[in-house]
C-alpha positions in Angstrom: -36.2 21.1 126.9 -33.2 23.1 125.9 -33.0 24.8 122.5 -30.7 27.2 120.7 -32.6 30.2 119.4 -31.4 31.0 115.8 -32.6 34.6 116.2 -31.3 36.0 119.5 -28.6 33.2 119.7 -29.5 32.3 123.3 -29.8 28.8 124.8 -33.3 28.7 126.2 -35.4 26.2 128.1 -39.0 25.8 127.1 -41.7 23.2 126.1 -41.7 21.8 122.6 -44.6 22.7 120.2 -45.7 20.0 117.8 -47.2 21.3 114.6 -48.7 19.4 111.7 -48.6 20.2 108.0 -52.3 20.9 107.2 -52.7 22.9 104.0 -51.8 20.0 101.8 -53.4 17.5 104.1 -50.2 15.6 104.7 -50.4 15.8 108.5 -46.6 15.3 108.9 -45.6 16.5 112.4 -42.7 18.8 113.2 -41.2 20.0 116.4 -41.1 23.8 117.1 -40.4 25.9 120.1 -41.1 29.5 121.2 -38.0 31.4 122.4 -38.9 33.0 125.8 -36.3 35.7 125.2 -37.2 37.1 121.7 -40.7 35.5 121.3 -40.0 33.9 117.9 -41.6 30.5 117.2 -39.2 28.4 115.1 -38.8 24.9 113.8 -36.3 22.8 115.7 -34.7 21.0 112.7 -35.0 22.5 109.3 -35.8 19.8 106.7 -33.1 19.2 104.2 -35.6 18.7 101.3 -38.7 20.8 101.1 -39.8 19.8 97.6 -42.6 17.7 99.0 -44.1 20.7 100.6 -44.0 23.0 97.5 -45.7 20.8 94.8 -46.2 22.3 91.3 -49.8 23.1 92.2 -48.8 25.0 95.3 -51.1 28.1 95.5 -48.4 30.8 94.9 -47.5 29.1 91.6 -51.0 29.4 90.2 -53.1 32.3 89.0 -51.2 34.4 86.4 -49.9 33.0 83.1 -47.8 34.6 80.3 -50.8 35.2 78.0 -52.8 36.9 80.7 -54.2 40.4 80.1 -55.8 43.1 82.2 -58.4 45.2 80.5 -57.7 48.8 79.8 -60.1 50.2 82.4 -58.7 48.2 85.2 -55.2 48.9 84.1 -55.9 52.6 84.1 -57.5 52.5 87.6 -54.4 50.7 89.0 -52.2 53.3 87.4 -54.2 56.2 88.9 -54.3 54.6 92.3 -50.6 53.9 92.3 -49.9 57.4 91.2 -52.1 58.9 93.9 -50.3 56.8 96.5 -47.0 58.2 95.3 -48.2 61.7 95.8 -49.4 62.6 92.3 -53.0 63.8 92.7 -55.6 62.6 90.2 -59.4 62.4 90.7 -59.8 58.7 89.9 -56.9 57.7 92.2 -58.4 59.7 95.0 -61.8 58.2 94.6 -60.4 54.6 94.3 -58.2 55.2 97.4 -61.1 56.4 99.5 -63.2 53.4 98.5 -60.6 50.9 99.4 -57.8 52.6 101.5 -56.4 49.2 102.6 -55.9 48.0 99.0 -53.1 45.4 99.2 -50.6 47.8 97.6 -50.7 50.1 100.6 -46.9 50.1 100.8 -46.7 52.0 97.5 -46.2 55.5 98.8 -44.4 58.8 98.2 -40.8 58.7 99.2 -40.5 54.9 99.0 -41.0 54.1 95.3 -41.8 55.7 92.0 -42.4 54.4 88.5 -38.7 54.4 87.7 -37.6 52.6 90.9 -35.8 49.3 90.3 -37.8 46.7 92.3 -37.0 43.1 93.2 -39.6 40.7 94.6 -38.1 37.8 96.5 -40.1 34.6 96.8 -42.8 35.9 94.4 -44.2 32.6 93.1 -45.5 33.2 89.6 -45.3 37.0 90.1 -49.0 38.0 90.2 -48.2 41.0 92.3 -45.4 42.2 90.0 -47.6 41.5 87.0 -50.2 44.0 88.3 -47.5 46.5 89.1 -46.2 46.2 85.6 -49.7 46.7 84.2 -50.1 49.7 86.5 -47.0 51.5 85.2 -43.9 50.3 87.0 -41.0 49.8 84.6 -38.0 48.0 86.3 -39.3 44.9 87.9 -37.8 41.5 88.6 -39.2 38.5 90.5 -37.3 35.5 91.8 -38.4 32.3 93.5 -36.3 29.2 94.2 -39.3 26.9 94.0 -40.6 28.1 90.7 -41.7 25.0 88.7 -39.9 26.2 85.5 -36.6 28.1 85.0 -38.2 31.4 83.9 -41.5 33.0 83.1 -41.7 35.8 80.5 -44.9 37.8 80.4 -46.0 39.6 77.3 -45.8 42.9 79.1 -42.1 42.4 79.6 -42.1 41.1 83.2 -39.6 38.3 83.9 -39.8 35.9 86.8 -36.7 33.7 87.4 -36.0 30.5 89.3 -33.2 31.9 91.4 -31.8 32.0 94.9 -31.2 35.3 96.6 -27.4 34.9 96.6 -27.5 34.8 92.8 -28.6 38.4 92.5 -25.8 40.8 91.9 -27.5 44.1 90.9 -28.6 46.7 93.4 -32.2 47.8 93.8 -34.1 50.8 95.0 -36.8 48.7 96.6 -36.8 45.1 97.6 -40.0 43.2 98.6 -40.5 40.0 100.6 -44.2 39.3 100.7 -44.6 36.4 103.2 -41.4 34.8 102.0 -38.9 35.6 104.8 -40.5 33.1 107.1 -39.8 30.4 104.5 -36.0 31.0 104.6 -33.7 29.1 106.9 -30.9 31.6 107.5 -32.6 34.8 108.7 -29.7 37.0 109.6 -27.7 35.9 106.5 -30.7 36.6 104.3 -31.1 40.1 105.7 -27.4 40.8 105.1 -27.7 39.6 101.5 -30.7 41.9 101.1 -28.8 44.8 102.6 -25.9 44.2 100.1 -28.2 44.4 97.1 -30.2 47.4 98.3 -29.1 50.8 97.2 -27.8 53.0 100.0 -30.9 55.2 100.0 -33.2 52.3 99.1 -35.9 50.6 101.1 -36.8 47.0 102.1 -40.4 45.8 102.6 -40.9 42.8 104.8 -44.5 41.4 105.1 -44.5 38.6 107.6 -46.8 36.6 109.9 -46.4 37.3 113.6 -47.2 35.1 116.5 -48.8 37.6 118.9 -52.0 38.1 116.9 -55.5 37.2 117.9 -55.8 34.2 115.7 -53.0 32.3 117.4 -54.5 33.2 120.8 -57.8 31.8 119.7 -56.9 28.9 117.5 -53.6 27.9 119.0 -52.1 25.0 117.1 -54.8 25.2 114.5 -53.9 28.8 113.5 -53.5 28.8 109.7 -50.4 31.0 109.5 -48.3 28.7 111.6 -48.0 26.8 108.3 -45.7 23.9 109.3 -43.2 23.1 108.0 -43.0 25.8 105.3 -42.8 28.5 107.9 -39.5 28.0 109.6 -40.1 31.1 111.7 -43.1 32.9 113.0 -41.6 36.1 114.3 -42.7 38.3 117.1 -42.4 42.1 116.7 -39.5 41.9 119.2 -37.6 39.2 117.2 -37.9 41.0 113.9 -36.9 44.3 115.5 -33.9 42.5 117.1 -32.7 41.4 113.6 -33.3 44.8 112.1 -31.3 46.5 114.8 -28.5 44.0 114.6 -28.0 44.6 110.9 -28.3 48.4 111.3 -31.7 48.8 109.7 -34.2 51.4 110.9 -37.9 50.5 110.9 -39.5 53.5 109.2 -43.0 52.4 109.9 -45.2 49.4 110.1 -48.9 48.5 109.9 -51.0 45.3 110.4 -52.6 44.0 107.2 -54.2 40.6 108.1 -56.7 39.1 105.6 -59.9 37.7 106.9 -59.2 34.3 105.3 -56.7 33.7 108.1 -59.6 33.3 110.5 -61.6 31.1 108.2 -58.7 28.8 107.2 -57.9 28.4 110.9 -61.6 27.5 111.5 -61.3 24.8 108.8 -58.3 23.2 110.5 -60.2 23.3 113.9 -63.0 21.4 112.2 -60.6 18.8 110.8 -60.7 20.0 107.2 -57.1 19.9 106.0 -56.9 21.7 102.7 -56.6 25.2 101.2 -59.0 27.8 102.3 -62.5 27.3 100.8 -64.9 30.2 100.9 -67.8 27.9 100.0 -67.6 26.2 103.4 -68.8 29.3 105.2 -72.0 31.3 105.4 -72.2 35.0 104.4 -72.6 35.8 108.1 -69.5 33.9 109.1 -67.5 35.7 106.3 -68.9 39.1 107.4 -68.0 38.4 111.0 -64.4 37.3 110.0 -64.0 40.5 108.0 -65.2 42.6 110.9 -63.0 40.9 113.4 -59.9 41.3 111.2 -60.6 44.9 110.6 -60.7 45.5 114.3 -57.6 43.4 114.9 -55.6 45.3 112.3 -56.7 48.7 113.7 -55.8 47.6 117.3 -52.3 46.2 116.2 -53.5 42.7 117.1 -53.4 41.2 113.7 -51.6 38.1 112.4 -49.6 39.7 109.6 -47.6 42.9 109.5 -45.9 45.1 106.8 -42.6 46.7 107.8 -40.6 49.2 105.8 -36.9 49.3 106.6 -34.0 51.6 105.5 -30.4 51.8 106.3 -29.9 53.5 109.7 -27.7 56.3 108.4 -30.4 57.4 105.9 
């Protein structure tokens, strides 16, 4: 069949891919295709109303609430780790870093952000990540998500999460983050241009996305968890995301693979016909250990399913 690739803008001929919604157990089927030119897997027709697929109990809207507190010891450890990552040596930060070097906040590093950086998180759900950053010492944080169940969340520590679209943001930021949200957005090039316009000239953009070349897709094929139909309109290849970055005059400063082991286990659930969110209790300790080991190897070999990319303006 012939398709129009929305990434490289080429008319291509390839076979359709039919993916089912599985995380919510709805099993609605959607037509996708993989562009043979840039390698991006994308949905053929973007649904006009996605409300059904982002219910109020969707996982990213759960977890942290305005009255939540982090105890002093944990808050201090996070502060020391963040400081150490940003180049300020301290003993506890060094110890913590060497125990868990791949802590999820690996992208906090010297020359990218500091405690005074203005930071925007796009598609942040209830803002759990920003909440921890606020508790750890970051001062100027804002989160937005167009599917937030309420208009705004105000945390006691001063963090604010707003129900907003990206085009509503007018201020400029030192650091903008998209943690697994870009693949949920219909207009990829337009979105990156909007991000470029609200990023300070010497600022940085973090994009964490799922990629289609990883080992899990090769093994589980249509049951791979991170295909996530229909919420993921795009599952990029490294080639396709690099194409967009280059077209919009971004430079990729560096990247690394950061897949979580639950990707394997959630995919295994789908293969067994269990259509719901990942449940750790369905697996033995041995299965979990093997998944962790496999993902560690995949990330090290650049064969993982998720990737973190830091971009800056090309002239910087």
